[in-house]
Structure formats: structure tokens, C-alpha cells
N, C-alpha and C positions, 0 to 999 in steps of 0.2 A: 292860817293860810288865806291869802288874799287873791289867789288866781281868779281871773274873770272867766266866766263861762256863759254860753248862750242861755237865755231864759227857758222856762219850761216849754213854751211853745216851740222854741227852736230845737230843744232836745227831743220833743215829741216828733218833730219832723225828721230829725236825724234817725231816730229809731224806726219810725214808720217807713221812711223812704230808703232806709238801708244805705246811707250815704258813705259810710266808712268802708275802706277796703279791708280793714281789720275788724276783729270782733269788738263789740261795744257793749258795756254792761253798766247798770246803775244799782247802787246798794244803799241801804238805810244806814243810820248812825251806828248800828251794831254790826255792820258788815254783812247783813243778810241781803241777798240779791233780790231786786224788785223787778227788773226787766233786762232783757238782752236782745241784741239784733240777730238777724239771720246768719250773718257771718260768724258770730259767736257760736251759734248752734252748729254750723258746719265745721268749725275748728274742734269743738268738744264732742260732737256726736249726741248732744242732749237736746231735748225739746225745750222750748221756753218754760213749760210747766215744770219740767224736771229741774231746771236751774233755780227756781224760786226758793227763797229762804237760804238754807245752807246746802241745798241739794246740789249746787254747782261743785261742791267738794267731791262728789262721787266721780267726777270726771278727772280729778287730780290723781296722778300715779300714787299708789299706796305708799311707796317709799318717800315721796316728796310731800305728802299731805301734812305731816307734823310741821315741816319747815314752812310751808305756805301759811298755815294757821298762825304760827308764831310771828311770821313777818307781818301779816295783816294786823295781828293784835298790837305789835309794837308801833306800827304806823299810825293806828287809831289813837293809841295812848300818847304818842309823841306829837300828834297833830302835824304830821309831815306826809308828803306824797309817798305812795307805795310803788316800789319797783322790784319785781321778783321774776326769776326765770325758773320754770319747772316743766315737768312732762305731763301730758294729758293722755288718757287711754280711752279710745273710742270703743263703742260697743263691739265692733268686730275684732278687737284686740290690737288695732293699729295704734302705735305710740308716736306722738309728735311733741316737739319742744315749742313752748310759747313764752313770750315776754309779756307780763301783765304790768300795766302802769295805771295808777289811779290817783285822783286828787279830790279834794273836798268840794261839795256843791253848797252854795249859799243862796238864801232867798234875797228878795229885794231889800230886806232890813239888815242884811249882813249876817244873819244867823245861819249856822251850818245846818243843812237839812239832809245831808247824805253824801254819797261819793259817786263819781263817774270815772270809768276807766276803759282802757282798750286792751285787747288781747291780740298780739302779733305772732304769726307763725314764724319761728326762727329755726325750724328744723334744718333748713339748708345751711344756715350759718353755723349751727352747732356741728353738723356733719363735716363742713369744710374745716372748722377749727380742730375737730377730732382727727381728721386726715392729716392735717399739718402737724399736730402733736405726735401722731403715730410715726410720721416720717422723720421728724426731728428726734424722737426717742429712739427710733431704729438706728438712725445715723449716729446719735450720741452713744448708744450702747455698743455699736460696732467699733467706734473709735476707742471707747473705754475698754472694750474687751481685747483690743490689740495691744500687746505690751511694747510696741515700738514708740519711740519718742517722736512727736510731731511739733513743729514750731512754725509760726508764720511771721514774716517781717515785711514791712512796707518802707520803701526807700531806705533800706538798710537798718531799720530799727525794729526790734522784736515787739510784736503786738499781741502775740499769743504763744503760750507754751502749755502743753498738756501735762497731766501729772507724771507720766513716764519721763517727759523731758526734764521736769523738776528733779526727779530722782537721778536721772542720768547726769545732770549738771550739779548735783549735790546742793540744790537750792533749798533754802528754808521755806520760801513761799514764792508766788508768782512775781512779786515785786523785785526779786533778785534778778529776774531775766527781762520781764516786760518793761519797755521803755528804755532799755539799754541798746546801744549799737551792736549789731551782730559781730563786728570785728573785735569788740571787747572780749569775746569768748573764743576767738580764733588765734592760734599761735602765730606770732609775727612772721614766721617762715612761710605761712600759707596765705598771708594777706593778699598778695598779688593774684594767687589762684582764685580766691573768693571774689575779689573785685572783678576779675575777668568773667567769672560765671554770672555775676550780677549783671554785667554789661550785656552778655549774650542773651540772658533771659529778658532783659528790658527791650532788646532788639527783636524779640520774638523767636530767637533761636533755641533749639533744644540743647540741653546739656546732659551729659551722662553721669554715671556714678563717680564720685570723687572721694578720695581719702584725705583726711586732714587731721590736725591735732587741735583739740579744744582745751581751753583752760577753764576748769570748773570754778564754781563760786568759792570753794574753799582753797583754790590754788592748785589743786591736783590737775595733772595733764593727762588726757586720755586721747587715744587714737580712734577716730570715728569714720564711718562711711556715710556719706550724705547723698541723698537724691533730691533734686530741686525741680520745681515746676511752677508754672503760673497758676494763680487761683484768684478768687475774689473774697475780700474780707471787709465786712461793714460797707459793702457796696463799692469799694475801691480796689483797684488792681493790687495784688500782693504776690509774694513768693511763698510757697509752702515747702517746708523742709522735712524730709524723713531722715532721722539721724539714728544710726545704729552703732553701738559700742562694739567694734569688731573683735575686741578681746573677749567679751562675755557673750556676744551674739544675742543681745536682747532685742526683742521686737517692741516696737512702740506704736503708739496711736495718737490721733488728734481729735479735737472736739469743736464743733461749731454749734452755737445756740442762736435761735431766732425767736424774738418775742412775738406772740400771737396777739393781735389787737382785735378788740370786739367791734362789731358793726352797729351803727346807730341809725335810726330812722327818724324822719321828720314829716310832719303833716301840717297842712294849712287849708284855709277856705278863702276863696276869692269870690266876691260878689260884684255884679255889674250895676253901676249906678244909673241914674236917669240919663246921663250923658253918654252912656255906653262904655264907660271906662271900668276896667276890672281893678278892684281894690281889695287889699287883704282885709278880711274880717275876723280871722282867727288864726293863731299859730300855737303849736304845742311846745312843751318844754324842750323836747329834743331838737326842734327847729331852732329855738333860741340858743341852746348850747352849741349846736353845730355851727351856727352863723356868728356866735359871739355877740348877740344883740339882746336887748330887752324888748318885750312885746310893744311897748309904747313907741319904740324906734321905727317899727315897720307897719303897725296896724293903720289902716285907712289910706295907705299909699299905693299908687299905681306902680307898675313895673318901671315906667319911665322915671318916676320920682325916686324909686329905689336905686336906679342907676345914677341919677343925679347926686344922690346922697353917698354914692360910693359902695353900696351894698351889692349891686349888680353891674356887670359890664354892659355897655350899650348893645353888644351883640346878644348877650344873654337875655336882656330885656326884650329885644326884638323877637327872639325865638320863643320866649314864653308867651308873649302876646299872640303870636301866630298860632301856637298850639292851643291857646285858650279859644281862639276863633274856630279852629278846626273841631275841637271838642264840642263847642256850643252849636256849630252848624250841623255836625253829624249826629249829635245825641249819643255818641258812643265814646267809651274811654280812649284816650290817646296815651301811648307809652313811648318814651324816647330816652336816650342817654345824652348827657350833656357834660362837657368839660369846660370849666371857666374859672372865674374868680368871684368869691362872695365875701364881702366885708374885708377885702384885701388879701384873702387867703385862697389859694388854688383849690379846686375840688373836682371830683369826677363822680357824677351821680346818675342814678336811674330814676326817672320821674314818671309817675302815672297820674293823669288828670281825668277825673270822673265827672261828667256833666250831670247836674241835677235840674230837672225840668219842673216848673211850677204848675199849678192847676190848669193854666191856660196852655201848657205844653211848651212854653218859652223857657229857655235855659238862662237863668240869671245867677246861678251859683255853680261853682266848680270846686270840687274837693281835690286838693293836690296831695300827693304822697311821694316822698323821695327817699331813696336809700343811698347812703354814702358808699360809693364803690372804691373810694381811695384806699380804704383799709383792705378791702378784698383784693384790689389790684396789687397792693403791697404784699399781702399774704401770698398771692399767686406768684409774684416775683421772687419772694423769699423762698417759697416752696420750690420753684424752679431752680433757684440758686442752690438751695440745700440738696436737691436731687443731683444737680450738676457736680457739686462738691463730693457728694456721695459716690457718684460714678467715677469722678477723677481719682478719689482715694482707692476705690476698688480696682479700677483698671490701670492705675498708674503704678501700683506696686509690682515687684517681681515675684511676690508670693501668690500662690493660689488662694483665693478667698471665695467662700460660698456661704449661703444661708439655707438651713434645712428646717422647714416648719414641721412641728410634731402633730401628727394626725391621730395617733392612737398608740397603743402599746406596740413597740417595734416598727411603727410606720413613720417614716420621715420623708418629706417631699421637698426637693430642691426648688426654692423660690428665686434664688439669685446665685449667679456664678460668674466669675470673670474669665477672660480668655486663657489666663494661665492655668486655671482649673481644667479647662478642656484640653490644654496641651499636656498636662501631667497625666490625665486619664486616657489620652489618645483617642478622644471622641469629639465630634463636632459640638460646639456650644449649644446648638439648637436641640440636641438630643439629651441635654442635661436638665435645663430649666423646665419645671413643671412635672418632672418624673420622680418616682420614689427611688430611694437608695437601692432597694432590691431589684429595681428595673435597670439600674445603671451599672452596678458592679456584679461580678460573678458571685454565685451563691455563697461560697466560703468567705470571700472578701466582704460581701455585704453583711454577713453574720458577724464578722469581727468588727466592722465599722459600727454597726448598731449596738454591739456590746460596749464599745468605747463611748458612744453617745449616752448610754445608760450610766456609765461610770461618771461622766461629766455631770449628768443630772443629779446623781446621788451625792457627788462631791459638793454640789451647790456653788461651784466656781470653776475657773479655767483649769484644764488639765493639759499636759504635754506628753507626748510619747513619740517613739520612732516606729515606722512601719515601712513596708515595701509594696510598691505598685508593680504588678507583673502582668504583662501581656505576652502574646507570642512574639518573640524576638525583641522584647522590651522589658527592662527592669530598672526601677528607680527607687532609691532609698530616700525617704523624706522624714522631716520632723513635723508632726501635726500638732496643732493647738486648737482645742475646742473650748468654747465659752457658752454655757447655757444661759438662756434668757427666761425669766420667770414673770408671770403676771401678778396682779395684786393679791390673788388668792394663794400664791406660792406654787402654782403649777408651771412646769416647764412648757413653754410654748414654741420655742425655736432654739436651734443650735447654730452659732456662728463659728465657722471653721476656717482655718488657714493652714497652709502647708508650704514647706520650703525644702528645696533640694538639700539633702544632708551631706552631699559630697564636699561642699565648701567647709562645713563644720569639721568633717574628717580631716581635710587637708590642713586646716588651721590647728587642730589638736596635734597632728603629727609633727607639723613644723615647730610648734611650741615645745613639744616633748623633746624633739631632736636638739633644739637650742638649749633647753635646760640640761640635757645630758652632757652636751659638749661643754657648757659652762661649768657645771659641777665637776666633771672629770678633768677639765683644764686646770681648775684650782688644785685638785688633788694631785694631778701630774706635776704641776709646777713645784708643789711642796716636796713631793718625793724626789724629783730631779735634783733640787738644791741639796737636800740631805745626802742623797746618793753620791752626788758630785764631790761633796766634802770627803766622804769615805774613800772614793776612788782616788782622790788626790793624795791622801795619806798612804793608801796601798801602793800606788804606782811610784810615789816618791821613795818609799822604803825599799821596794824592789830594785829601783835604780841604785840606791846606796849599797845594797847587798851585792849587786852585780859588780860594782866598782871594786869591792873588796875581794872578789873571787879571782883566782888565777885564770888565765885565758883558756887553759886546757881542763878546767874543772868540769866534771860531768853534771854538776848542779846547775850550770848555765842553761841547759835544755829545759829544766823545770822552771827556772826563772823566766825564760822566753815564753813558755806556755802561759805562765801566770800573767806576764805583761800583755800578751795577746788577748787574754780574757778580759783584762782591765781595759784595754783599748776598745774592745767591743762594748763593754759596759759604758765607756765614755760616749761611744756613738749612740747608744740607747738613750743616754742622758740628753744628748743634743736633740734627738728626736722628741723626747718628752718636752724639752724646753721650747722647741719650735711649735709643738702642738699647743702648749699652754700660753705662748706669747706669739700669736700668728701675725704680728705686725710686719710692715715692710721696712727693712733697714734703709733702703735707698729707693728713691723714685726717679726713674730715668725712662727715656723712650726706648722701648724694647721692640725689635723686629721679630715677629713671630716666624718669618721665613728663616732667619738666622738661627732662631731657637730650634726650629725643626731640624735644620741641617746638622747643627752641632750635636744635638741629642741623638739623632738617628745614627750619626757616625759612631758615637759611643756604644749604642745598643747593638749595632750590627756585629760588633766583635763578639758579642755573647750569644748570637743567634745560631742555631744549627742550619745546615743547608736546606732543610725541609721547611724553613720558615722564610716567607717573603715579607719585606717591609716596603710599603709605597707611601709617598707623600704627595698630596695635591693641595694647592692653595689657590683660591680665586684671585684674579688680578685686582690691582688697586692697593691702596694703603693697608699695611698689615701691622701697624704699630699699636702698642698699648703703653700705658704708664705703669711702671712697676719695677720689680727687682728680677734681673735675668736669672740669677742662681736659684731663687725660690721657685720661679716658674719652671726652670729646667728640672728641679727636684720633683715637681708635680708630674711633668710629662714623662720623666724617666721612670717614676714609680708606676704609671699607667702602662708604659710599654713593657716593663719587666713583668708586671702582672699578666699582660696579654701573652707574653712569651711562655710563662709558667702554665697558662691555661691551654696550651697547644703542645702537649708532649709528643704527639704524632706529626706535628707540623701543621702549617696553614698559612694564612695571610693576615698581616696587620696593616691597617690603612689609617693614615693620618690625613684629615681633610680640614680645611678652613673655609667657612662661608660667612656672609654677613647676615645678621638677624636683627630685626627691630622689635624691641619689647614695648608693648603698649601698657597703659594704666590697667593694672589688674591686682586685686587684693592678694592673690597668692604670691605674685612676685614681690609685692610690697612687704609682705610678712617675711620674705627671705632677704630683705634688704637690697633688692635689685630695683634700681630706679628706671623709669621709662627712658628709652633712648636707643642708640645704635650700638650693637655689640658684635664682636668676633665670636663665632661658634666653632670651637675646635673639637672635632670628633675623633676619638681613638677607638677603632672597631677591630675585633678579631673574629676568627672563625673557630674558636676553641670550644671547650666543653660547656660554656655557659654557667649561669648562676641559678640554683634552684629558687623558685618563687618564695619559699618559706624563709630564706635567709637574705633575699635581695634587699629587704628593708633594714637589715642590720649591718650591711657592709661598711657604712661610714661610722659605726660605733667604735670608740677607742678600745683597743685591745681585743677586738673581735677579729679572728682570722680563721680561714679554712685550711691553712697550710700546716704541715707537720711540725712537731716540736723542733725548735732550733732553726726553722726556715722562715719565720716571720714573727714580728712583734705585735701585729694588729694595729699599728699606728700609721701605716702608710697612707691609707685612704682618708682617715680622719684628719691627719696632718695636711694632706693635699686639699681637702675641703676648707680647712682653716686658712690656708695660704690663698686660695682662690677668693674666699669671702673677704680677706683683707685687701684684695685687689678690686673689690666692688663687684665681684661676679658670683657665679654659682657653678657647682659641680654636681652632676646627676648621672644616673646609670640606667640603661635599659638592657634586659637580658632575657633569653629564653633557653632553658636547659637543653643542651645538645645542639644549639644553633648559634652560639657565640654571644658576645657582649659588646655594647657600645657605651663608652663614657663620653659625655658632652661637657665641655668647659665653656662657660660664657665669660668673656672679658670685655670691659668697656673699650670702645674705639677711642684712641687718643685724640684729643682736640688738635686742630692745626697748630703748627709751630708758631710761637710768638703770641698765642692767646692764652687766657686764663680760664677757658671754658671748662665746665665739669666734664668728667670722663664719660658720663652717660647722660647727656642732657639734650641731645638732638634728636 
């Protein structure tokens, strides 16, 4: 080592006058301490006598002592400077973090005679880094604990996708998604929708939930629900996507990582020459590393000369000289912050200048110390960005999200909750954060919740279950997801929870089940109908031949007529089965619903008793749809006859038509109903109504409440198939003893002469 250091006289002055703002120590060739300054004693809590020899090791935290000894041994053996961070324990038990740096001392002949070093208090820096790490870890764990897929794109290109997103998109690794355009994974039918949402986000507009189809990395097509919002990634504006597979209802999460940079300090000594100029007399290694210079580049130079060489700006040089004069004139330390450029690089630093008076009381030396604030400012910015992202994730989701800190057996305190949590619990948000679970929930509910928390802790990973939130006049079924967080010792320290309204899942499951039943029974009905039709053709044909052979007055003709009538009824049943299994539209034409109502009502009135009234009301305006008149008449006729049969004692049947706009909604999308303007046709009766326990089965094929021979159970299921083939939907509302209402949704026909979609406006 060839580092230059002040002579013994200079060192004696440094130790005697306590010039350093940090601790200063000197050691012999074996690493034994020979002297320390007062700042060293203040940092370690030891007296100078206690520090001598290897006594200074008593101030080192017992857990760090072996590491410090080994680092010192290696530095001495390798003839290199020592740099090590560790904890010191003061006599009162107070623990502080310090940075120790030491270099070799040489005599005038160039022989190594020992070591000199500094001890800097870095407790504040370590605490700041720990706080940032804890925040980042908390954010990372929250995102990883949430099973929803999160992706981020900038200018339409994917820059981040979390593990759940990789699983959702069937990606082998991140490279399958990152770096690829977003539209590469969007089905072409939805490109315009996605482009429009990107445009609105770029313009600062909010966008709602959207359903799209994604093309996975393996070519599979999935239907997803996306939520998009602005965020910041890598310091640049970006768009954050929450993507949910609406078929499997998977929750997903996202991850942000910020690298924590260490803080470096620099120290120098400026001496005033005979001409009154302040010149650098000493700089340490951190000073040189931070400035990117060698000691020879700056030693002996004034601030003006450093500015002329490009190491300082003229303004920086002027400020430094002014603060030198202030410190020398007042005899007191001067502290200030300064932002500027050093060696062509921008910096933001805190500077402390300590004047050193000579025997005559005149200040001819100033010890300068600076701490680079650039990294701290960056850490603060990243921490603020991380917290902002954390809040955006928590507050931006439609799920309830909360964090419960474990305080003891059975004690959990809410440390964070979003507004959705307060809405689900029907309590103000201010009454949740900072309170224990047993203070928030009723006793029985709190006991059940704490038991679930224990289950999650015992499972060692996420658990999911369904539960009910009940209050006076309020009941909500939810799906709850709990993720336990463990410390390094394996102890559970907190639970991250999320909850979602289970109603959407219920509706999706019922819609899927109904579609599956209709599909499977349609296939079965089609096969049976074809085979049965072949049999009926043979039977009716032979009956016809037998009839032609019989005399006109034969008594057997009556039996043949009965058999033929039964065969015709079987043929009618076959036609119903075929219309159910193949609910397509044979012809597409403009159909007036007013004409449909009038003709169908005329047919039905002949079958009504005097005790039943039939009324028709239609809103003014266009009443046309695109479809098949006969199929729609079959639907309306079936509903009217069912209403008649539900009123054996008489009553009123009302047919009404109104306009209704369908918005973007996952429930309608699952039913195949697109957003747009629809005709809503309601057929209401004042009959006996439908019991709640069978209301959900009325559209099942072959399900009927009528007696034997009075119904096949295909009327409503066939009607639903016909309406769906027209791009609409059929639903029912009923209360036992108070009548029923069947509602038909049919897309409004586009203006004549256009090719617009039936339900696009």
C-alpha cells in the first residue's frame, strides 16, 4: 500500500484536537489498538484505556465479533485496506451500526509501521435500508400471495409479468411474454377494443373492466377479464394490467423490485496558505471513488483551480469558498446541502465543515465531510414509488384486501385495509386499521376468523374458503383467501387476506352448468329424434297401406285412426326434439313484434276462458328484430299457453314491450348477450306462480310440472334455445301465489340498408 498520510506530528494533532467528525483509531502491525480519539469513544462507549490492545473488540457485538476479527486478519495478510460494517454495543445496551475503514501507515523510509482508520456511525443508513427492504418485501409478498395475474406494459410492449401471469398464459418463462407486443396475445377480434383502452389511458381517462380473448403462448384461447390503470415502472409511465381467467376465476398478483443502494461518505482537509487561499491537503479513498479522481488530481488545488479543471462548477467553487470563510470566521462547524456537478457527474450532498484553530487561535485548517445524498434521495423516491404502487394495487382492486399482524396466540391486529374491506364489513375504514380482529367482528365471527388464520399458519401457505358476512339487514357470501407470512425463524408474523363477493362465482357456475346440460341433452335429443322419426315413418306408412286395403265400412278403421293420431303426436314430439337440438334460425328477416303480438294473441284468445283477460302494450318506436317469425311465434305462444294453464280460476295476462340497453357485464357476456339496445318483451300472469325450489329447473329439458299427457317438458327449454339463436335471452321471475313474469330479450334490428350488428349500439 502506498497511500500517503500525514506525518506523526500531523496525526498527533488530529488525535489531540479531535478534528474528525467520525471515530479515529491507530493500530500496530498486529492490529492491536494504540490510540483512539474522543469521537471513537463516544461511538463505542469505551474509554481510551479500554480500547488499547484488543480491548476494542469488547465493544463489537458478540454475533459480529468473529466476522470482524476474520476481516481484519485477511486485510493484514493481504496488505489491503480494511472496510467492514458491524454493530457495536455500548455499556448501556444501546446498539449502533458502524463502518470501519483502515489503511496502512508508513514511516519516512516507506516501512509499514501500523494502521490508521475511521469509524463512521451508519445507524441511520442501515435503518433506512432496512425500512426500504421491509417495505419492498411486504409489497413483494403481498403480490406473490395474490393468485391473480399482473402484467405491465409500456407503449404497448410487455415489460413485466408475474408468475401467475406466466401460468395463465402457459408461458415457459418470462421471455415468452416480456418484450412482446400486448396485441400479440389479444385475439384479433378485440384489437380495436384494446387500442381504444390504451388511447384512453394515455389521455388520462379511466377505463372500466373489459372482457377479451387472449391467445396463450401454446396457442390456446382463453377468455379473460382485465382491469387496467396507470402506474410507474422503472421511473417511466406504464400501464398495469390485472388479468383474470373468468372461466376458472383465478386471482393473480404482481411484483415490483427496487434495488437498495448503499450510502458512501467522503472526507477531506483544506489548509490556508500564506496567500489566504484554501487548498486541499488530504482526501480519503471514498472522496476519490465518489469523484472518480486520483489524489494527485486534486491535492494542492484551490476551489477555483478545481473548477477550472472541470471538477467543480463555478457556482460550487464560489459556495465552498464562502462556507470556508464562514467556518474560519465563526470558529464553529458549518453544515449545508449542495447539488451540483463534480467531475462531470451530478451530485446531491450534505457537507459539514469543521474549523481547526492553531495555537494562536487562527483557523488555518478546515476538515470537510460530505455524505452523498443522491442514493438516499433515490431510495426515498423509490420508497415513495413503491408505497404508491402498493397503495394503487391495494386500492385499485375490486377485492377486499387487508393485512393482520400477529401479536400473540389468537391476537391479530389490522395494520392495513382497503376501502373495499370496509364496505364488505359495513364499517368505516378508520374503525378497522389499528384494531384487533376480536374488536372488529362479532364474537362468533371473530372466533371463526381466528381459527381460519390458525389453519393458514398451520398449512404454511395460502388457503381459500367460503364464508358469510352477516349484519343486521345485511348478508354477503364471500370467497376468502389467506396467505401467512413467516420470518427467518419460521414464525408467522402476519396474515395477508383478500375476499371477493361469491355471487359472481355462483352465477358463472350456474350459467356454465345450464349450458352444459342444454348441450348434452341437445345431442341426446337429436339422436333420439332421428331414430324415433325413422320408426314413425315406417309405422305411419304401414298404417296408411293397411287403411287403403280395408273396406270403407270396416270397424277396424277406427283403430287405425287412433294409431295414426298417436303417430302424428309422436311426429310432433320429434319436431320439438329436433327444434331443441338444432335451435338455429332457418330464415333471417325483419320481424315486427307488434304484428307478432297481434297474430299470436288472436290465436290464443280462442283458447281462453271468459275469466282470463289478455292485454298487449308496446312502447312507441321501431319494434323490429332480425329473425324467424314462426320460431318467435312458437316462443310467445308457448309462454301464453303456460300462463293460461297457471290461471285455472281466471286472471290477467299482460304482454309488454320496452327498450332496454345492456352494458358490458360478465354475467351477460357468459350468456352470449352482447352490449347494445334490446327489446324486452314481458309476458306476465296473475296465476299460481312457481315455487322457489323448482324455479331454477324450469328451463331444463323434459322437466314439467304438468300431469301425464299434458306436457313434454320441452316447451321452455326449446323457447330458450330459439331466443338464444336470435342473440337474446329468456329468463323468469316468480313468487308462489303471486304470478310469474317471463322476460325475452331480443336485439333491436339495425336500420334498413345497413350491415350493423343486431346488438351493437
